[in-house]
mmCIF entry with sequence, helices, sheets and N, C-alpha, C, O atoms, coordinates in Angstrom:
data_MODEL
# 
_entry.id   MODEL 
# 
_entity.id                         1 
_entity.type                       polymer 
_entity.pdbx_number_of_molecules   1 
# 
_entity_poly.entity_id                      1 
_entity_poly.type                           'polypeptide(L)' 
_entity_poly.nstd_linkage                   no 
_entity_poly.nstd_monomer                   no 
_entity_poly.pdbx_seq_one_letter_code       MVVQSPRLKTLEDRHAALERQIGQEDARPRPDTVELSRLKMEKLRLKEEIERLRRDG 
_entity_poly.pdbx_seq_one_letter_code_can   MVVQSPRLKTLEDRHAALERQIGQEDARPRPDTVELSRLKMEKLRLKEEIERLRRDG 
_entity_poly.pdbx_strand_id                 A 
# 
loop_
_entity_poly_seq.entity_id 
_entity_poly_seq.num 
_entity_poly_seq.mon_id 
_entity_poly_seq.hetero 
1 1  MET n 
1 2  VAL n 
1 3  VAL n 
1 4  GLN n 
1 5  SER n 
1 6  PRO n 
1 7  ARG n 
1 8  LEU n 
1 9  LYS n 
1 10 THR n 
1 11 LEU n 
1 12 GLU n 
1 13 ASP n 
1 14 ARG n 
1 15 HIS n 
1 16 ALA n 
1 17 ALA n 
1 18 LEU n 
1 19 GLU n 
1 20 ARG n 
1 21 GLN n 
1 22 ILE n 
1 23 GLY n 
1 24 GLN n 
1 25 GLU n 
1 26 ASP n 
1 27 ALA n 
1 28 ARG n 
1 29 PRO n 
1 30 ARG n 
1 31 PRO n 
1 32 ASP n 
1 33 THR n 
1 34 VAL n 
1 35 GLU n 
1 36 LEU n 
1 37 SER n 
1 38 ARG n 
1 39 LEU n 
1 40 LYS n 
1 41 MET n 
1 42 GLU n 
1 43 LYS n 
1 44 LEU n 
1 45 ARG n 
1 46 LEU n 
1 47 LYS n 
1 48 GLU n 
1 49 GLU n 
1 50 ILE n 
1 51 GLU n 
1 52 ARG n 
1 53 LEU n 
1 54 ARG n 
1 55 ARG n 
1 56 ASP n 
1 57 GLY n 
# 
_struct_asym.id          A 
_struct_asym.entity_id   1 
# 
loop_
_struct_conf.conf_type_id 
_struct_conf.id 
_struct_conf.pdbx_PDB_helix_id 
_struct_conf.beg_label_comp_id 
_struct_conf.beg_label_asym_id 
_struct_conf.beg_label_seq_id 
_struct_conf.pdbx_beg_PDB_ins_code 
_struct_conf.end_label_comp_id 
_struct_conf.end_label_asym_id 
_struct_conf.end_label_seq_id 
_struct_conf.pdbx_end_PDB_ins_code 
_struct_conf.beg_auth_comp_id 
_struct_conf.beg_auth_asym_id 
_struct_conf.beg_auth_seq_id 
_struct_conf.end_auth_comp_id 
_struct_conf.end_auth_asym_id 
_struct_conf.end_auth_seq_id 
_struct_conf.pdbx_PDB_helix_class 
_struct_conf.details 
_struct_conf.pdbx_PDB_helix_length 
HELX_P HELX_P1 AA1 PRO A 6  ? ALA A 27 ? PRO A 6  ALA A 27 1 ? 22 
HELX_P HELX_P2 AA2 THR A 33 ? ASP A 56 ? THR A 33 ASP A 56 1 ? 24 
# 
_struct_conf_type.id          HELX_P 
_struct_conf_type.criteria    ? 
_struct_conf_type.reference   ? 
# 
loop_
_atom_site.group_PDB 
_atom_site.id 
_atom_site.type_symbol 
_atom_site.label_atom_id 
_atom_site.label_alt_id 
_atom_site.label_comp_id 
_atom_site.label_asym_id 
_atom_site.label_entity_id 
_atom_site.label_seq_id 
_atom_site.pdbx_PDB_ins_code 
_atom_site.Cartn_x 
_atom_site.Cartn_y 
_atom_site.Cartn_z 
_atom_site.occupancy 
_atom_site.B_iso_or_equiv 
_atom_site.pdbx_formal_charge 
_atom_site.auth_seq_id 
_atom_site.auth_comp_id 
_atom_site.auth_asym_id 
_atom_site.auth_atom_id 
_atom_site.pdbx_PDB_model_num 
ATOM 1   N N  . MET A 1 1  ? -7.927  106.774 57.283 1.00 0.00 ? 1  MET A N  1 
ATOM 2   C CA . MET A 1 1  ? -7.140  107.461 56.265 1.00 0.00 ? 1  MET A CA 1 
ATOM 3   C C  . MET A 1 1  ? -7.504  106.922 54.884 1.00 0.00 ? 1  MET A C  1 
ATOM 4   O O  . MET A 1 1  ? -7.531  105.710 54.672 1.00 0.00 ? 1  MET A O  1 
ATOM 5   N N  . VAL A 1 2  ? -7.782  107.821 53.956 1.00 0.00 ? 2  VAL A N  1 
ATOM 6   C CA . VAL A 1 2  ? -8.143  107.438 52.600 1.00 0.00 ? 2  VAL A CA 1 
ATOM 7   C C  . VAL A 1 2  ? -6.877  107.412 51.751 1.00 0.00 ? 2  VAL A C  1 
ATOM 8   O O  . VAL A 1 2  ? -6.113  108.376 51.720 1.00 0.00 ? 2  VAL A O  1 
ATOM 9   N N  . VAL A 1 3  ? -6.670  106.298 51.068 1.00 0.00 ? 3  VAL A N  1 
ATOM 10  C CA . VAL A 1 3  ? -5.519  106.168 50.185 1.00 0.00 ? 3  VAL A CA 1 
ATOM 11  C C  . VAL A 1 3  ? -5.936  106.638 48.798 1.00 0.00 ? 3  VAL A C  1 
ATOM 12  O O  . VAL A 1 3  ? -6.931  106.173 48.243 1.00 0.00 ? 3  VAL A O  1 
ATOM 13  N N  . GLN A 1 4  ? -5.167  107.558 48.253 1.00 0.00 ? 4  GLN A N  1 
ATOM 14  C CA . GLN A 1 4  ? -5.475  108.133 46.956 1.00 0.00 ? 4  GLN A CA 1 
ATOM 15  C C  . GLN A 1 4  ? -4.742  107.363 45.867 1.00 0.00 ? 4  GLN A C  1 
ATOM 16  O O  . GLN A 1 4  ? -3.557  107.059 46.002 1.00 0.00 ? 4  GLN A O  1 
ATOM 17  N N  . SER A 1 5  ? -5.449  107.051 44.789 1.00 0.00 ? 5  SER A N  1 
ATOM 18  C CA . SER A 1 5  ? -4.818  106.330 43.692 1.00 0.00 ? 5  SER A CA 1 
ATOM 19  C C  . SER A 1 5  ? -3.826  107.245 42.975 1.00 0.00 ? 5  SER A C  1 
ATOM 20  O O  . SER A 1 5  ? -4.012  108.461 42.937 1.00 0.00 ? 5  SER A O  1 
ATOM 21  N N  . PRO A 1 6  ? -2.783  106.661 42.412 1.00 0.00 ? 6  PRO A N  1 
ATOM 22  C CA . PRO A 1 6  ? -1.810  107.469 41.658 1.00 0.00 ? 6  PRO A CA 1 
ATOM 23  C C  . PRO A 1 6  ? -2.465  108.200 40.480 1.00 0.00 ? 6  PRO A C  1 
ATOM 24  O O  . PRO A 1 6  ? -2.087  109.327 40.159 1.00 0.00 ? 6  PRO A O  1 
ATOM 25  N N  . ARG A 1 7  ? -3.435  107.562 39.845 1.00 0.00 ? 7  ARG A N  1 
ATOM 26  C CA . ARG A 1 7  ? -4.136  108.178 38.711 1.00 0.00 ? 7  ARG A CA 1 
ATOM 27  C C  . ARG A 1 7  ? -4.881  109.437 39.175 1.00 0.00 ? 7  ARG A C  1 
ATOM 28  O O  . ARG A 1 7  ? -4.820  110.479 38.523 1.00 0.00 ? 7  ARG A O  1 
ATOM 29  N N  . LEU A 1 8  ? -5.573  109.326 40.290 1.00 0.00 ? 8  LEU A N  1 
ATOM 30  C CA . LEU A 1 8  ? -6.321  110.463 40.820 1.00 0.00 ? 8  LEU A CA 1 
ATOM 31  C C  . LEU A 1 8  ? -5.371  111.603 41.183 1.00 0.00 ? 8  LEU A C  1 
ATOM 32  O O  . LEU A 1 8  ? -5.661  112.764 40.895 1.00 0.00 ? 8  LEU A O  1 
ATOM 33  N N  . LYS A 1 9  ? -4.262  111.289 41.801 1.00 0.00 ? 9  LYS A N  1 
ATOM 34  C CA . LYS A 1 9  ? -3.264  112.301 42.169 1.00 0.00 ? 9  LYS A CA 1 
ATOM 35  C C  . LYS A 1 9  ? -2.729  113.012 40.924 1.00 0.00 ? 9  LYS A C  1 
ATOM 36  O O  . LYS A 1 9  ? -2.582  114.234 40.912 1.00 0.00 ? 9  LYS A O  1 
ATOM 37  N N  . THR A 1 10 ? -2.443  112.241 39.886 1.00 0.00 ? 10 THR A N  1 
ATOM 38  C CA . THR A 1 10 ? -1.944  112.813 38.637 1.00 0.00 ? 10 THR A CA 1 
ATOM 39  C C  . THR A 1 10 ? -2.964  113.768 38.029 1.00 0.00 ? 10 THR A C  1 
ATOM 40  O O  . THR A 1 10 ? -2.615  114.860 37.579 1.00 0.00 ? 10 THR A O  1 
ATOM 41  N N  . LEU A 1 11 ? -4.225  113.349 38.019 1.00 0.00 ? 11 LEU A N  1 
ATOM 42  C CA . LEU A 1 11 ? -5.279  114.198 37.466 1.00 0.00 ? 11 LEU A CA 1 
ATOM 43  C C  . LEU A 1 11 ? -5.447  115.474 38.282 1.00 0.00 ? 11 LEU A C  1 
ATOM 44  O O  . LEU A 1 11 ? -5.622  116.555 37.719 1.00 0.00 ? 11 LEU A O  1 
ATOM 45  N N  . GLU A 1 12 ? -5.394  115.355 39.597 1.00 0.00 ? 12 GLU A N  1 
ATOM 46  C CA . GLU A 1 12 ? -5.522  116.541 40.456 1.00 0.00 ? 12 GLU A CA 1 
ATOM 47  C C  . GLU A 1 12 ? -4.353  117.498 40.262 1.00 0.00 ? 12 GLU A C  1 
ATOM 48  O O  . GLU A 1 12 ? -4.539  118.715 40.262 1.00 0.00 ? 12 GLU A O  1 
ATOM 49  N N  . ASP A 1 13 ? -3.156  116.959 40.098 1.00 0.00 ? 13 ASP A N  1 
ATOM 50  C CA . ASP A 1 13 ? -1.980  117.805 39.848 1.00 0.00 ? 13 ASP A CA 1 
ATOM 51  C C  . ASP A 1 13 ? -2.120  118.542 38.520 1.00 0.00 ? 13 ASP A C  1 
ATOM 52  O O  . ASP A 1 13 ? -1.818  119.732 38.428 1.00 0.00 ? 13 ASP A O  1 
ATOM 53  N N  . ARG A 1 14 ? -2.579  117.829 37.495 1.00 0.00 ? 14 ARG A N  1 
ATOM 54  C CA . ARG A 1 14 ? -2.768  118.442 36.177 1.00 0.00 ? 14 ARG A CA 1 
ATOM 55  C C  . ARG A 1 14 ? -3.868  119.511 36.241 1.00 0.00 ? 14 ARG A C  1 
ATOM 56  O O  . ARG A 1 14 ? -3.750  120.568 35.621 1.00 0.00 ? 14 ARG A O  1 
ATOM 57  N N  . HIS A 1 15 ? -4.919  119.231 36.984 1.00 0.00 ? 15 HIS A N  1 
ATOM 58  C CA . HIS A 1 15 ? -6.020  120.184 37.153 1.00 0.00 ? 15 HIS A CA 1 
ATOM 59  C C  . HIS A 1 15 ? -5.500  121.472 37.807 1.00 0.00 ? 15 HIS A C  1 
ATOM 60  O O  . HIS A 1 15 ? -5.841  122.573 37.374 1.00 0.00 ? 15 HIS A O  1 
ATOM 61  N N  . ALA A 1 16 ? -4.679  121.328 38.841 1.00 0.00 ? 16 ALA A N  1 
ATOM 62  C CA . ALA A 1 16 ? -4.103  122.491 39.526 1.00 0.00 ? 16 ALA A CA 1 
ATOM 63  C C  . ALA A 1 16 ? -3.179  123.272 38.589 1.00 0.00 ? 16 ALA A C  1 
ATOM 64  O O  . ALA A 1 16 ? -3.168  124.503 38.609 1.00 0.00 ? 16 ALA A O  1 
ATOM 65  N N  . ALA A 1 17 ? -2.410  122.559 37.772 1.00 0.00 ? 17 ALA A N  1 
ATOM 66  C CA . ALA A 1 17 ? -1.514  123.220 36.821 1.00 0.00 ? 17 ALA A CA 1 
ATOM 67  C C  . ALA A 1 17 ? -2.323  124.015 35.797 1.00 0.00 ? 17 ALA A C  1 
ATOM 68  O O  . ALA A 1 17 ? -1.943  125.127 35.430 1.00 0.00 ? 17 ALA A O  1 
ATOM 69  N N  . LEU A 1 18 ? -3.423  123.452 35.343 1.00 0.00 ? 18 LEU A N  1 
ATOM 70  C CA . LEU A 1 18 ? -4.280  124.170 34.399 1.00 0.00 ? 18 LEU A CA 1 
ATOM 71  C C  . LEU A 1 18 ? -4.874  125.417 35.046 1.00 0.00 ? 18 LEU A C  1 
ATOM 72  O O  . LEU A 1 18 ? -4.990  126.459 34.401 1.00 0.00 ? 18 LEU A O  1 
ATOM 73  N N  . GLU A 1 19 ? -5.247  125.313 36.307 1.00 0.00 ? 19 GLU A N  1 
ATOM 74  C CA . GLU A 1 19 ? -5.779  126.471 37.034 1.00 0.00 ? 19 GLU A CA 1 
ATOM 75  C C  . GLU A 1 19 ? -4.738  127.600 37.049 1.00 0.00 ? 19 GLU A C  1 
ATOM 76  O O  . GLU A 1 19 ? -5.075  128.767 36.850 1.00 0.00 ? 19 GLU A O  1 
ATOM 77  N N  . ARG A 1 20 ? -3.485  127.241 37.284 1.00 0.00 ? 20 ARG A N  1 
ATOM 78  C CA . ARG A 1 20 ? -2.409  128.248 37.275 1.00 0.00 ? 20 ARG A CA 1 
ATOM 79  C C  . ARG A 1 20 ? -2.232  128.842 35.873 1.00 0.00 ? 20 ARG A C  1 
ATOM 80  O O  . ARG A 1 20 ? -2.090  130.056 35.726 1.00 0.00 ? 20 ARG A O  1 
ATOM 81  N N  . GLN A 1 21 ? -2.242  127.992 34.854 1.00 0.00 ? 21 GLN A N  1 
ATOM 82  C CA . GLN A 1 21 ? -2.084  128.466 33.480 1.00 0.00 ? 21 GLN A CA 1 
ATOM 83  C C  . GLN A 1 21 ? -3.216  129.419 33.098 1.00 0.00 ? 21 GLN A C  1 
ATOM 84  O O  . GLN A 1 21 ? -2.984  130.444 32.457 1.00 0.00 ? 21 GLN A O  1 
ATOM 85  N N  . ILE A 1 22 ? -4.427  129.075 33.492 1.00 0.00 ? 22 ILE A N  1 
ATOM 86  C CA . ILE A 1 22 ? -5.580  129.928 33.199 1.00 0.00 ? 22 ILE A CA 1 
ATOM 87  C C  . ILE A 1 22 ? -5.398  131.283 33.876 1.00 0.00 ? 22 ILE A C  1 
ATOM 88  O O  . ILE A 1 22 ? -5.642  132.321 33.260 1.00 0.00 ? 22 ILE A O  1 
ATOM 89  N N  . GLY A 1 23 ? -4.976  131.282 35.123 1.00 0.00 ? 23 GLY A N  1 
ATOM 90  C CA . GLY A 1 23 ? -4.741  132.530 35.844 1.00 0.00 ? 23 GLY A CA 1 
ATOM 91  C C  . GLY A 1 23 ? -3.668  133.381 35.191 1.00 0.00 ? 23 GLY A C  1 
ATOM 92  O O  . GLY A 1 23 ? -3.813  134.599 35.094 1.00 0.00 ? 23 GLY A O  1 
ATOM 93  N N  . GLN A 1 24 ? -2.589  132.746 34.741 1.00 0.00 ? 24 GLN A N  1 
ATOM 94  C CA . GLN A 1 24 ? -1.508  133.480 34.087 1.00 0.00 ? 24 GLN A CA 1 
ATOM 95  C C  . GLN A 1 24 ? -1.971  134.074 32.761 1.00 0.00 ? 24 GLN A C  1 
ATOM 96  O O  . GLN A 1 24 ? -1.680  135.231 32.455 1.00 0.00 ? 24 GLN A O  1 
ATOM 97  N N  . GLU A 1 25 ? -2.687  133.281 31.986 1.00 0.00 ? 25 GLU A N  1 
ATOM 98  C CA . GLU A 1 25 ? -3.169  133.768 30.690 1.00 0.00 ? 25 GLU A CA 1 
ATOM 99  C C  . GLU A 1 25 ? -4.174  134.898 30.891 1.00 0.00 ? 25 GLU A C  1 
ATOM 100 O O  . GLU A 1 25 ? -4.143  135.899 30.176 1.00 0.00 ? 25 GLU A O  1 
ATOM 101 N N  . ASP A 1 26 ? -5.053  134.736 31.854 1.00 0.00 ? 26 ASP A N  1 
ATOM 102 C CA . ASP A 1 26 ? -6.086  135.729 32.124 1.00 0.00 ? 26 ASP A CA 1 
ATOM 103 C C  . ASP A 1 26 ? -5.492  137.041 32.642 1.00 0.00 ? 26 ASP A C  1 
ATOM 104 O O  . ASP A 1 26 ? -6.088  138.103 32.463 1.00 0.00 ? 26 ASP A O  1 
ATOM 105 N N  . ALA A 1 27 ? -4.334  136.975 33.277 1.00 0.00 ? 27 ALA A N  1 
ATOM 106 C CA . ALA A 1 27 ? -3.685  138.163 33.833 1.00 0.00 ? 27 ALA A CA 1 
ATOM 107 C C  . ALA A 1 27 ? -2.947  138.982 32.773 1.00 0.00 ? 27 ALA A C  1 
ATOM 108 O O  . ALA A 1 27 ? -2.562  140.125 33.024 1.00 0.00 ? 27 ALA A O  1 
ATOM 109 N N  . ARG A 1 28 ? -2.752  138.402 31.602 1.00 0.00 ? 28 ARG A N  1 
ATOM 110 C CA . ARG A 1 28 ? -2.064  139.134 30.538 1.00 0.00 ? 28 ARG A CA 1 
ATOM 111 C C  . ARG A 1 28 ? -2.902  140.326 30.087 1.00 0.00 ? 28 ARG A C  1 
ATOM 112 O O  . ARG A 1 28 ? -4.129  140.296 30.189 1.00 0.00 ? 28 ARG A O  1 
ATOM 113 N N  . PRO A 1 29 ? -2.249  141.371 29.589 1.00 0.00 ? 29 PRO A N  1 
ATOM 114 C CA . PRO A 1 29 ? -3.005  142.539 29.117 1.00 0.00 ? 29 PRO A CA 1 
ATOM 115 C C  . PRO A 1 29 ? -4.020  142.186 28.019 1.00 0.00 ? 29 PRO A C  1 
ATOM 116 O O  . PRO A 1 29 ? -5.124  142.730 27.995 1.00 0.00 ? 29 PRO A O  1 
ATOM 117 N N  . ARG A 1 30 ? -3.645  141.285 27.121 1.00 0.00 ? 30 ARG A N  1 
ATOM 118 C CA . ARG A 1 30 ? -4.554  140.851 26.056 1.00 0.00 ? 30 ARG A CA 1 
ATOM 119 C C  . ARG A 1 30 ? -4.548  139.327 26.012 1.00 0.00 ? 30 ARG A C  1 
ATOM 120 O O  . ARG A 1 30 ? -3.846  138.733 25.193 1.00 0.00 ? 30 ARG A O  1 
ATOM 121 N N  . PRO A 1 31 ? -5.319  138.693 26.881 1.00 0.00 ? 31 PRO A N  1 
ATOM 122 C CA . PRO A 1 31 ? -5.315  137.232 26.937 1.00 0.00 ? 31 PRO A CA 1 
ATOM 123 C C  . PRO A 1 31 ? -5.788  136.613 25.619 1.00 0.00 ? 31 PRO A C  1 
ATOM 124 O O  . PRO A 1 31 ? -6.637  137.163 24.917 1.00 0.00 ? 31 PRO A O  1 
ATOM 125 N N  . ASP A 1 32 ? -5.220  135.472 25.314 1.00 0.00 ? 32 ASP A N  1 
ATOM 126 C CA . ASP A 1 32 ? -5.611  134.704 24.131 1.00 0.00 ? 32 ASP A CA 1 
ATOM 127 C C  . ASP A 1 32 ? -6.898  133.952 24.479 1.00 0.00 ? 32 ASP A C  1 
ATOM 128 O O  . ASP A 1 32 ? -6.868  132.955 25.201 1.00 0.00 ? 32 ASP A O  1 
ATOM 129 N N  . THR A 1 33 ? -8.014  134.435 23.963 1.00 0.00 ? 33 THR A N  1 
ATOM 130 C CA . THR A 1 33 ? -9.304  133.847 24.330 1.00 0.00 ? 33 THR A CA 1 
ATOM 131 C C  . THR A 1 33 ? -9.457  132.417 23.827 1.00 0.00 ? 33 THR A C  1 
ATOM 132 O O  . THR A 1 33 ? -10.126 131.604 24.465 1.00 0.00 ? 33 THR A O  1 
ATOM 133 N N  . VAL A 1 34 ? -8.851  132.109 22.704 1.00 0.00 ? 34 VAL A N  1 
ATOM 134 C CA . VAL A 1 34 ? -8.914  130.738 22.186 1.00 0.00 ? 34 VAL A CA 1 
ATOM 135 C C  . VAL A 1 34 ? -8.148  129.804 23.120 1.00 0.00 ? 34 VAL A C  1 
ATOM 136 O O  . VAL A 1 34 ? -8.622  128.716 23.446 1.00 0.00 ? 34 VAL A O  1 
ATOM 137 N N  . GLU A 1 35 ? -6.973  130.233 23.543 1.00 0.00 ? 35 GLU A N  1 
ATOM 138 C CA . GLU A 1 35 ? -6.170  129.425 24.475 1.00 0.00 ? 35 GLU A CA 1 
ATOM 139 C C  . GLU A 1 35 ? -6.885  129.291 25.820 1.00 0.00 ? 35 GLU A C  1 
ATOM 140 O O  . GLU A 1 35 ? -6.894  128.211 26.411 1.00 0.00 ? 35 GLU A O  1 
ATOM 141 N N  . LEU A 1 36 ? -7.477  130.368 26.302 1.00 0.00 ? 36 LEU A N  1 
ATOM 142 C CA . LEU A 1 36 ? -8.227  130.303 27.559 1.00 0.00 ? 36 LEU A CA 1 
ATOM 143 C C  . LEU A 1 36 ? -9.372  129.296 27.452 1.00 0.00 ? 36 LEU A C  1 
ATOM 144 O O  . LEU A 1 36 ? -9.597  128.507 28.370 1.00 0.00 ? 36 LEU A O  1 
ATOM 145 N N  . SER A 1 37 ? -10.079 129.324 26.357 1.00 0.00 ? 37 SER A N  1 
ATOM 146 C CA . SER A 1 37 ? -11.179 128.369 26.160 1.00 0.00 ? 37 SER A CA 1 
ATOM 147 C C  . SER A 1 37 ? -10.670 126.941 26.142 1.00 0.00 ? 37 SER A C  1 
ATOM 148 O O  . SER A 1 37 ? -11.280 126.051 26.735 1.00 0.00 ? 37 SER A O  1 
ATOM 149 N N  . ARG A 1 38 ? -9.559  126.722 25.467 1.00 0.00 ? 38 ARG A N  1 
ATOM 150 C CA . ARG A 1 38 ? -8.979  125.379 25.392 1.00 0.00 ? 38 ARG A CA 1 
ATOM 151 C C  . ARG A 1 38 ? -8.577  124.892 26.781 1.00 0.00 ? 38 ARG A C  1 
ATOM 152 O O  . ARG A 1 38 ? -8.867  123.758 27.161 1.00 0.00 ? 38 ARG A O  1 
ATOM 153 N N  . LEU A 1 39 ? -7.908  125.761 27.532 1.00 0.00 ? 39 LEU A N  1 
ATOM 154 C CA . LEU A 1 39 ? -7.474  125.397 28.882 1.00 0.00 ? 39 LEU A CA 1 
ATOM 155 C C  . LEU A 1 39 ? -8.669  125.101 29.791 1.00 0.00 ? 39 LEU A C  1 
ATOM 156 O O  . LEU A 1 39 ? -8.646  124.146 30.567 1.00 0.00 ? 39 LEU A O  1 
ATOM 157 N N  . LYS A 1 40 ? -9.701  125.922 29.688 1.00 0.00 ? 40 LYS A N  1 
ATOM 158 C CA . LYS A 1 40 ? -10.883 125.731 30.535 1.00 0.00 ? 40 LYS A CA 1 
ATOM 159 C C  . LYS A 1 40 ? -11.622 124.442 30.180 1.00 0.00 ? 40 LYS A C  1 
ATOM 160 O O  . LYS A 1 40 ? -12.127 123.750 31.064 1.00 0.00 ? 40 LYS A O  1 
ATOM 161 N N  . MET A 1 41 ? -11.685 124.123 28.903 1.00 0.00 ? 41 MET A N  1 
ATOM 162 C CA . MET A 1 41 ? -12.339 122.870 28.493 1.00 0.00 ? 41 MET A CA 1 
ATOM 163 C C  . MET A 1 41 ? -11.559 121.664 29.012 1.00 0.00 ? 41 MET A C  1 
ATOM 164 O O  . MET A 1 41 ? -12.151 120.691 29.477 1.00 0.00 ? 41 MET A O  1 
ATOM 165 N N  . GLU A 1 42 ? -10.245 121.729 28.931 1.00 0.00 ? 42 GLU A N  1 
ATOM 166 C CA . GLU A 1 42 ? -9.409  120.639 29.443 1.00 0.00 ? 42 GLU A CA 1 
ATOM 167 C C  . GLU A 1 42 ? -9.568  120.509 30.956 1.00 0.00 ? 42 GLU A C  1 
ATOM 168 O O  . GLU A 1 42 ? -9.654  119.401 31.487 1.00 0.00 ? 42 GLU A O  1 
ATOM 169 N N  . LYS A 1 43 ? -9.607  121.638 31.635 1.00 0.00 ? 43 LYS A N  1 
ATOM 170 C CA . LYS A 1 43 ? -9.789  121.625 33.091 1.00 0.00 ? 43 LYS A CA 1 
ATOM 171 C C  . LYS A 1 43 ? -11.133 120.997 33.459 1.00 0.00 ? 43 LYS A C  1 
ATOM 172 O O  . LYS A 1 43 ? -11.211 120.208 34.400 1.00 0.00 ? 43 LYS A O  1 
ATOM 173 N N  . LEU A 1 44 ? -12.177 121.339 32.730 1.00 0.00 ? 44 LEU A N  1 
ATOM 174 C CA . LEU A 1 44 ? -13.495 120.756 32.978 1.00 0.00 ? 44 LEU A CA 1 
ATOM 175 C C  . LEU A 1 44 ? -13.481 119.249 32.731 1.00 0.00 ? 44 LEU A C  1 
ATOM 176 O O  . LEU A 1 44 ? -14.059 118.486 33.505 1.00 0.00 ? 44 LEU A O  1 
ATOM 177 N N  . ARG A 1 45 ? -12.826 118.824 31.658 1.00 0.00 ? 45 ARG A N  1 
ATOM 178 C CA . ARG A 1 45 ? -12.731 117.396 31.358 1.00 0.00 ? 45 ARG A CA 1 
ATOM 179 C C  . ARG A 1 45 ? -12.043 116.657 32.501 1.00 0.00 ? 45 ARG A C  1 
ATOM 180 O O  . ARG A 1 45 ? -12.489 115.587 32.918 1.00 0.00 ? 45 ARG A O  1 
ATOM 181 N N  . LEU A 1 46 ? -10.957 117.235 33.002 1.00 0.00 ? 46 LEU A N  1 
ATOM 182 C CA . LEU A 1 46 ? -10.244 116.623 34.124 1.00 0.00 ? 46 LEU A CA 1 
ATOM 183 C C  . LEU A 1 46 ? -11.110 116.592 35.381 1.00 0.00 ? 46 LEU A C  1 
ATOM 184 O O  . LEU A 1 46 ? -11.132 115.595 36.102 1.00 0.00 ? 46 LEU A O  1 
ATOM 185 N N  . LYS A 1 47 ? -11.819 117.684 35.639 1.00 0.00 ? 47 LYS A N  1 
ATOM 186 C CA . LYS A 1 47 ? -12.697 117.738 36.816 1.00 0.00 ? 47 LYS A CA 1 
ATOM 187 C C  . LYS A 1 47 ? -13.732 116.620 36.765 1.00 0.00 ? 47 LYS A C  1 
ATOM 188 O O  . LYS A 1 47 ? -13.984 115.951 37.767 1.00 0.00 ? 47 LYS A O  1 
ATOM 189 N N  . GLU A 1 48 ? -14.325 116.424 35.602 1.00 0.00 ? 48 GLU A N  1 
ATOM 190 C CA . GLU A 1 48 ? -15.333 115.372 35.450 1.00 0.00 ? 48 GLU A CA 1 
ATOM 191 C C  . GLU A 1 48 ? -14.724 113.989 35.664 1.00 0.00 ? 48 GLU A C  1 
ATOM 192 O O  . GLU A 1 48 ? -15.340 113.125 36.289 1.00 0.00 ? 48 GLU A O  1 
ATOM 193 N N  . GLU A 1 49 ? -13.524 113.782 35.148 1.00 0.00 ? 49 GLU A N  1 
ATOM 194 C CA . GLU A 1 49 ? -12.865 112.487 35.338 1.00 0.00 ? 49 GLU A CA 1 
ATOM 195 C C  . GLU A 1 49 ? -12.503 112.264 36.807 1.00 0.00 ? 49 GLU A C  1 
ATOM 196 O O  . GLU A 1 49 ? -12.649 111.157 37.324 1.00 0.00 ? 49 GLU A O  1 
ATOM 197 N N  . ILE A 1 50 ? -12.031 113.316 37.474 1.00 0.00 ? 50 ILE A N  1 
ATOM 198 C CA . ILE A 1 50 ? -11.705 113.226 38.906 1.00 0.00 ? 50 ILE A CA 1 
ATOM 199 C C  . ILE A 1 50 ? -12.958 112.855 39.699 1.00 0.00 ? 50 ILE A C  1 
ATOM 200 O O  . ILE A 1 50 ? -12.924 111.970 40.554 1.00 0.00 ? 50 ILE A O  1 
ATOM 201 N N  . GLU A 1 51 ? -14.050 113.534 39.409 1.00 0.00 ? 51 GLU A N  1 
ATOM 202 C CA . GLU A 1 51 ? -15.307 113.243 40.113 1.00 0.00 ? 51 GLU A CA 1 
ATOM 203 C C  . GLU A 1 51 ? -15.764 111.808 39.862 1.00 0.00 ? 51 GLU A C  1 
ATOM 204 O O  . GLU A 1 51 ? -16.237 111.137 40.779 1.00 0.00 ? 51 GLU A O  1 
ATOM 205 N N  . ARG A 1 52 ? -15.625 111.340 38.634 1.00 0.00 ? 52 ARG A N  1 
ATOM 206 C CA . ARG A 1 52 ? -16.009 109.969 38.300 1.00 0.00 ? 52 ARG A CA 1 
ATOM 207 C C  . ARG A 1 52 ? -15.163 108.969 39.073 1.00 0.00 ? 52 ARG A C  1 
ATOM 208 O O  . ARG A 1 52 ? -15.692 107.995 39.611 1.00 0.00 ? 52 ARG A O  1 
ATOM 209 N N  . LEU A 1 53 ? -13.854 109.198 39.135 1.00 0.00 ? 53 LEU A N  1 
ATOM 210 C CA . LEU A 1 53 ? -12.973 108.290 39.870 1.00 0.00 ? 53 LEU A CA 1 
ATOM 211 C C  . LEU A 1 53 ? -13.303 108.281 41.358 1.00 0.00 ? 53 LEU A C  1 
ATOM 212 O O  . LEU A 1 53 ? -13.286 107.227 41.994 1.00 0.00 ? 53 LEU A O  1 
ATOM 213 N N  . ARG A 1 54 ? -13.599 109.439 41.907 1.00 0.00 ? 54 ARG A N  1 
ATOM 214 C CA . ARG A 1 54 ? -13.957 109.512 43.332 1.00 0.00 ? 54 ARG A CA 1 
ATOM 215 C C  . ARG A 1 54 ? -15.278 108.786 43.605 1.00 0.00 ? 54 ARG A C  1 
ATOM 216 O O  . ARG A 1 54 ? -15.420 108.081 44.604 1.00 0.00 ? 54 ARG A O  1 
ATOM 217 N N  . ARG A 1 55 ? -16.224 108.971 42.713 1.00 0.00 ? 55 ARG A N  1 
ATOM 218 C CA . ARG A 1 55 ? -17.541 108.361 42.883 1.00 0.00 ? 55 ARG A CA 1 
ATOM 219 C C  . ARG A 1 55 ? -17.472 106.835 42.741 1.00 0.00 ? 55 ARG A C  1 
ATOM 220 O O  . ARG A 1 55 ? -18.068 106.101 43.529 1.00 0.00 ? 55 ARG A O  1 
ATOM 221 N N  . ASP A 1 56 ? -16.738 106.374 41.728 1.00 0.00 ? 56 ASP A N  1 
ATOM 222 C CA . ASP A 1 56 ? -16.672 104.938 41.437 1.00 0.00 ? 56 ASP A CA 1 
ATOM 223 C C  . ASP A 1 56 ? -15.651 104.213 42.294 1.00 0.00 ? 56 ASP A C  1 
ATOM 224 O O  . ASP A 1 56 ? -15.622 102.984 42.347 1.00 0.00 ? 56 ASP A O  1 
ATOM 225 N N  . GLY A 1 57 ? -14.815 104.993 42.963 1.00 0.00 ? 57 GLY A N  1 
ATOM 226 C CA . GLY A 1 57 ? -13.863 104.445 43.915 1.00 0.00 ? 57 GLY A CA 1 
ATOM 227 C C  . GLY A 1 57 ? -12.801 103.652 43.318 1.00 0.00 ? 57 GLY A C  1 
ATOM 228 O O  . GLY A 1 57 ? -11.939 103.140 44.031 1.00 0.00 ? 57 GLY A O  1 
# 
């Protein structure tokens, strides 16, 4: 069994929340493209940090 660090769990939760926010914004009739870009950049930043934590253990 792999024990997950609290930091990694927090980042994964935030990443999932951003995924939901992106979906909600994208589903709007006229999505805010600036907000979508901001959310996607933040999601990518979190993804990279999650991958780094997993790799470095």
